[in-house]
C-alpha positions in Angstrom: 140.8 -47.0 -13.8 138.3 -47.7 -16.5 137.7 -51.2 -17.9 135.6 -51.3 -21.0 135.2 -53.3 -24.2 134.1 -52.1 -27.7 131.2 -54.1 -29.2 130.7 -52.1 -32.4 131.5 -48.6 -33.7 129.4 -46.8 -31.2 128.4 -49.4 -28.6 130.5 -50.3 -25.5 130.4 -52.7 -22.7 130.7 -50.7 -19.5 129.8 -53.5 -17.0 131.7 -55.0 -14.1 132.8 -58.4 -12.8 132.2 -59.6 -9.3 134.5 -62.2 -7.8 133.7 -61.5 -4.2 130.0 -62.6 -4.2 129.8 -66.2 -3.0 126.1 -66.8 -3.5 124.0 -65.4 -6.4 120.7 -64.1 -5.0 122.2 -65.4 -1.7 121.2 -68.9 -2.8 123.3 -70.3 -5.7 127.1 -70.8 -5.4 129.1 -68.9 -8.0 132.7 -70.1 -7.7 133.7 -68.4 -11.0 131.9 -65.1 -10.0 129.5 -63.3 -12.2 129.4 -60.3 -14.5 126.9 -57.4 -14.4 126.6 -56.2 -17.9 125.7 -52.6 -19.0 126.0 -51.1 -22.4 126.6 -47.5 -23.5 125.6 -46.2 -26.9 127.2 -43.1 -28.4 124.8 -41.7 -31.0 123.4 -38.2 -31.4 122.0 -38.9 -28.0 123.9 -41.1 -25.5 122.0 -44.1 -24.1 122.9 -46.4 -21.2 121.3 -49.8 -21.1 120.7 -50.9 -17.5 123.1 -50.4 -14.6 125.0 -52.9 -12.3 124.9 -54.3 -8.8 125.8 -51.8 -6.0 129.0 -53.8 -5.4 130.4 -52.7 -8.7 129.1 -49.2 -8.8 132.4 -47.4 -8.5 134.0 -49.2 -11.4 130.8 -48.8 -13.4 130.8 -45.0 -13.0 134.5 -44.8 -14.0 133.7 -46.8 -17.2 130.8 -44.5 -18.1 132.8 -41.4 -17.5 135.6 -42.6 -19.7 133.4 -43.5 -22.6 131.3 -40.4 -22.5 134.5 -38.3 -22.4 132.7 -35.1 -21.3 129.4 -35.7 -23.0 126.2 -35.8 -21.0 124.1 -38.9 -20.6 120.7 -38.4 -22.3 118.9 -41.7 -21.6 119.0 -44.7 -19.3 117.0 -47.7 -20.5 116.0 -50.1 -17.7 115.0 -53.5 -19.0 114.9 -55.2 -15.6 114.6 -53.6 -12.1 116.1 -56.4 -10.1 118.8 -54.8 -7.9 121.8 -56.5 -9.5 120.9 -54.5 -12.6 119.2 -51.4 -11.3 121.0 -50.6 -8.0 122.9 -47.7 -9.4 120.0 -45.7 -10.8 120.2 -43.0 -8.2 124.0 -42.7 -8.7 123.5 -42.2 -12.4 120.8 -39.5 -11.7 123.1 -37.8 -9.2 126.0 -37.5 -11.8 123.8 -36.9 -14.9 120.8 -34.9 -13.6 119.4 -34.4 -17.1 119.0 -38.1 -17.9 115.6 -39.4 -18.9 114.8 -43.0 -17.8 113.0 -45.2 -20.4 111.1 -48.2 -19.0 107.6 -49.6 -18.7 104.8 -48.9 -16.3 105.3 -51.9 -14.1 109.1 -51.2 -13.9 108.5 -47.7 -12.7 106.3 -49.1 -9.9 109.2 -51.3 -8.8 111.6 -48.4 -9.0 109.5 -46.5 -6.6 109.3 -49.5 -4.3 113.1 -49.7 -4.2 113.3 -46.0 -3.5 114.8 -44.8 -6.8 114.4 -41.0 -7.4 112.9 -41.2 -10.9 110.1 -38.7 -10.6 110.3 -36.1 -13.3 112.6 -38.3 -15.4 110.1 -40.9 -16.6 109.8 -41.8 -20.3 107.2 -44.6 -20.1 107.0 -47.1 -23.0 105.0 -50.2 -23.9 105.5 -53.1 -26.2 105.9 -51.9 -29.8 106.9 -48.3 -29.0 110.1 -47.0 -30.6 112.6 -44.3 -29.7 115.2 -42.8 -32.0 118.6 -41.6 -30.7 120.0 -40.4 -34.0 120.9 -43.1 -36.5 119.8 -45.8 -34.0 116.1 -46.6 -33.5 115.1 -49.1 -30.9 111.8 -50.9 -30.2 110.6 -52.4 -26.9 109.4 -56.0 -26.5 107.6 -57.1 -23.4 109.1 -60.2 -21.7 107.0 -60.6 -18.5 108.2 -63.4 -16.1 111.6 -63.9 -17.9 112.0 -63.9 -14.9 110.3 -60.9 -13.2 106.9 -59.4 -14.3 108.2 -56.1 -15.4 111.0 -57.4 -17.7 111.3 -56.1 -21.3 114.0 -56.4 -23.9 115.1 -53.7 -26.2 115.9 -54.3 -29.9 118.1 -51.9 -31.9 116.6 -52.2 -35.4 119.5 -50.3 -36.9 122.2 -52.9 -36.0 120.1 -56.0 -35.0 121.3 -55.8 -31.4 119.0 -57.3 -28.8 119.5 -56.1 -25.2 118.0 -59.2 -23.7 117.8 -58.5 -20.0 118.3 -61.8 -18.0 117.6 -64.0 -21.1 120.6 -65.6 -22.6 122.7 -64.9 -19.5 125.1 -67.0 -17.6 127.0 -67.4 -14.3 130.7 -66.6 -14.5 132.8 -63.5 -14.6 133.9 -62.7 -18.1 137.4 -61.5 -17.1 138.5 -59.6 -20.1 136.6 -61.8 -22.6 133.3 -60.5 -23.9 132.2 -62.4 -26.9 131.1 -66.1 -26.9 133.4 -66.7 -29.9 136.4 -65.6 -27.7 136.0 -68.7 -25.5 135.5 -72.4 -25.9 131.8 -72.2 -24.9 131.0 -75.9 -24.9 134.0 -76.7 -22.8 134.1 -73.8 -20.4 130.7 -72.1 -20.3 127.7 -74.2 -21.2 127.4 -75.8 -17.7 127.3 -72.5 -16.0 124.9 -71.1 -18.6 122.6 -74.0 -18.1 122.8 -73.8 -14.3 122.0 -70.1 -14.6 119.0 -70.7 -16.8 117.6 -73.7 -15.0 117.8 -72.2 -11.5 116.9 -68.6 -12.3 114.5 -68.8 -15.2 113.7 -72.5 -15.3 110.2 -72.3 -13.8 109.0 -69.9 -16.5 109.2 -72.1 -19.6 106.0 -70.7 -21.1 107.0 -67.1 -20.9 110.4 -67.9 -22.4 108.6 -69.7 -25.2 106.6 -66.6 -25.8 109.7 -64.4 -25.9 111.4 -66.8 -28.3 108.4 -66.6 -30.6 108.5 -62.8 -30.6 112.2 -62.5 -31.3 112.0 -65.2 -34.1 110.3 -62.5 -36.2 113.2 -60.0 -36.0 116.6 -60.2 -37.5 119.0 -60.5 -34.5 122.7 -60.2 -35.2 124.0 -59.6 -31.6 122.6 -60.6 -28.2 123.7 -58.5 -25.2 122.5 -60.1 -22.0 122.8 -58.7 -18.5 125.1 -61.5 -17.3 127.7 -63.4 -19.2 129.0 -63.3 -22.7 127.8 -61.3 -25.7 126.7 -63.3 -28.7 127.6 -62.1 -32.2 128.0 -65.4 -34.0 126.3 -68.9 -33.9 123.2 -67.4 -32.3 121.2 -70.4 -33.3 123.2 -72.6 -31.0 122.2 -70.7 -27.9 118.7 -70.1 -29.0 118.3 -73.8 -29.6 119.4 -74.4 -26.0 116.7 -72.1 -24.8 114.2 -73.9 -26.9 115.0 -77.2 -25.3 115.3 -75.8 -21.7 112.0 -73.9 -21.9 110.1 -76.9 -23.3 111.8 -79.2 -20.7 113.1 -81.4 -23.4 116.4 -83.1 -22.3 119.5 -82.1 -24.2 121.0 -85.6 -24.1 120.1 -89.2 -23.6 121.8 -90.2 -20.3 121.3 -91.1 -16.7 121.6 -88.9 -13.7 122.0 -90.9 -10.5 121.3 -88.9 -7.4 121.8 -90.8 -4.2 121.1 -90.2 -0.5 123.3 -92.4 1.7 123.9 -92.2 5.4 126.6 -94.9 5.8 127.5 -95.7 2.3 125.2 -98.7 1.6 122.8 -96.8 -0.7 125.8 -95.2 -2.4 127.3 -98.6 -3.0 124.1 -99.9 -4.7 124.1 -96.7 -6.9 127.6 -97.4 -8.0 126.8 -101.0 -8.9 123.8 -99.8 -10.9 126.0 -97.2 -12.7 128.5 -99.9 -13.7 125.7 -102.1 -15.0 124.3 -99.3 -17.1 127.7 -98.6 -18.7 128.2 -102.3 -19.3 124.9 -102.4 -21.1 125.9 -99.5 -23.4 124.8 -96.3 -21.7 128.0 -94.5 -21.2 126.5 -91.1 -20.4 126.0 -91.8 -16.7 126.8 -89.3 -13.9 126.4 -89.7 -10.1 125.9 -87.1 -7.4 125.7 -87.3 -3.6 122.6 -85.3 -2.8 124.1 -84.4 0.6 127.3 -83.0 -0.8 126.2 -81.4 -4.0 124.5 -78.0 -4.1 121.0 -78.4 -5.5 121.6 -75.8 -8.2 124.0 -78.3 -9.9 121.6 -81.1 -9.5 118.8 -79.1 -11.2 121.2 -78.2 -14.1 122.0 -81.9 -14.7 118.3 -82.7 -14.4 117.5 -80.4 -17.3 120.5 -81.9 -19.3 119.7 -85.6 -19.1 116.7 -87.7 -20.0 116.7 -90.2 -17.2 117.0 -89.8 -13.4 117.7 -92.5 -10.8 116.6 -91.5 -7.3 118.4 -93.7 -4.7 117.4 -92.8 -1.2 117.6 -94.2 2.3 114.5 -94.0 4.5 114.8 -91.4 7.2 112.3 -91.2 10.1 109.8 -93.0 7.9 110.2 -90.4 5.2 112.4 -89.3 2.3 115.9 -88.4 3.3 115.8 -84.6 3.8 118.4 -83.5 1.2 116.6 -85.8 -1.3 113.3 -84.3 -0.5 114.9 -80.8 -0.9 116.0 -81.9 -4.4 112.5 -83.1 -5.3 111.0 -79.9 -4.0 113.3 -77.9 -6.2 112.4 -80.0 -9.2 108.8 -79.3 -8.6 109.3 -75.6 -8.0 111.3 -75.3 -11.3 108.6 -77.1 -13.2 110.9 -80.1 -14.2 109.0 -82.5 -16.4 109.3 -85.0 -19.3 111.8 -87.2 -17.5 111.9 -91.0 -16.9 112.7 -91.8 -13.3 113.8 -95.0 -11.7 113.7 -95.6 -7.9 116.1 -97.3 -5.5 115.0 -97.4 -1.9 116.7 -98.5 1.3 115.6 -98.9 4.9 116.6 -101.0 7.9 113.4 -101.2 9.8 110.8 -99.4 7.7 111.5 -98.9 4.0 109.1 -96.2 2.8 111.3 -93.9 0.7 110.5 -95.5 -2.6 106.8 -95.3 -2.1 107.0 -91.7 -1.0 109.2 -90.6 -3.9 106.9 -92.3 -6.4 103.9 -90.5 -4.8 105.7 -87.2 -5.0 106.7 -87.7 -8.7 103.2 -88.9 -9.7 101.1 -86.5 -7.6 103.1 -83.3 -7.4 104.9 -83.2 -10.7 103.9 -83.2 -14.4 104.7 -85.6 -17.2 107.1 -87.8 -15.1 107.4 -91.4 -16.3 108.2 -93.5 -13.2 109.4 -97.0 -14.1 107.5 -99.9 -12.4 110.8 -101.7 -11.9 112.4 -100.8 -8.5 115.3 -101.8 -6.4 114.4 -102.3 -2.7 117.2 -102.8 -0.2 117.2 -103.8 3.5 120.1 -102.0 5.0 122.6 -103.0 2.3 122.8 -104.6 -1.1 123.3 -108.4 -1.1 123.7 -111.1 -3.7 119.9 -111.8 -3.7 119.3 -108.1 -4.9 121.4 -108.6 -8.0 118.5 -109.9 -10.2 116.3 -107.0 -9.2 119.1 -104.5 -10.0 119.7 -106.2 -13.4 116.0 -105.9 -14.1 116.0 -102.2 -13.2 119.1 -101.5 -15.4 117.5 -103.3 -18.3 114.3 -101.3 -17.8 116.2 -98.0 -17.9 118.0 -99.0 -21.1 114.8 -100.2 -22.7 113.0 -97.0 -21.8 115.5 -95.0 -23.8 114.4 -96.8 -26.9 110.8 -95.8 -26.5 109.2 -92.3 -26.8 109.1 -90.4 -23.5 105.6 -90.2 -22.0 
C-alpha cells in the first residue's frame, strides 16, 4: 500500500519512515526513528530526487509506482551517494530501465564503488549546470563535505524548491506529518534536529558556511531535505540555526554540567555547584552523567549552551574513560568558542583536572578555560565550599564578558 504526501501541484514526497533502526550509522541512538526522504516530480519529464535506505525499498517502490500511475521514470537525480539515500539505485534501474541518472563526477565514482549499475545511464553535471524537465528548470550547486565530498544540492528555479541533501535534516520519523508548520518544532523537533546536525555535519562548519553563502543568493521558498521535515514557511528560523551551529556560536547562555562519578561523590559536588549557579541567577543549567548519557546527546547540548563544567574523577592517573570519550568527540566535531570550568576529584592522585585542561588548551580551538577550579579529595567537604563558591562566581562573571 502506498504512503505519499503532496508537496505542490506536481511534486510528491515518496519517502519512507524507519522505526526499526536502533542506531543511525550504527552509532547514534534514534529512539524516534528516522525518515528517508525522496521526492518525485511530474512534469513533461518525470524526475525522482534521491532514493532511500534498503530497509524501506519495498514501500518506496510502491510509492513511486502509485504516483507515476503508468508513466515511465525519465530521470533520477542523486544529490548524495551515502547508502541511506542511494541504496535503491539498482532497483530503480531494474524497474525503469530507460531512466537517466543525473549527478556529478565524484558521485558517479562512489556509485561504481558501491556496485551500482549506472553505466550507459550517466548524465554528469557540475555546479551551475541546468536541466529542464518541462516547465521546471533546475540548477545544481556543489556542497562538498556537507557532509560527504560528492554532495550537491539541486534548486528548482521555477518553484524555489531546494533539494538540500543532508543539509537541514533531522533525526525522527515524520509519521504522517511532512511540513515543519504541521508540528510544534521548538517543542518536539529542535533537539533532534540539533543532535542530527551536530553529530553528523558538525565537524564541517566551514563547508556549511560556504553552502549558506551560496544559497543566500537564491530565492528559496521550500527546503526538501533527505531526513526530517520539509520547510515551506519560516525558513529563516532554521537557516539561522545553521548559521549559529556552523560558526560554533552557542544558541543560549547557559551551563552544561557533565560529570563522571564512580561512587557518587563527584556527582554530589556537581549538584551543589548547579544549585549555587541557580541561586546566583543562572537558571539555564543542565546536568548529565557522562557514563549514562549517549555522547550524541552531550554533543548536541554542547553546541546549544555557552558554558561547560567538566567534573571528573581521576581514573588510573588519567581522565575517566567516558569523560575522555566525550572530550575526544568534542575535538572530532570541532567544538569551539566555549567557556569551560573544571571540577576534579581523586583519592590518591588527583590528575584529572590538569589533564582535562591540557586537552582543552592543546587539542581544541578557542576554548576559554577558567583559572578557578574545584579540587576534591575523595568527596566534597565543608572546607571546599569557598572554592566552589569562587568557581560559581567565576562562571557567572564570565557570562558578562565577551567570549574569547
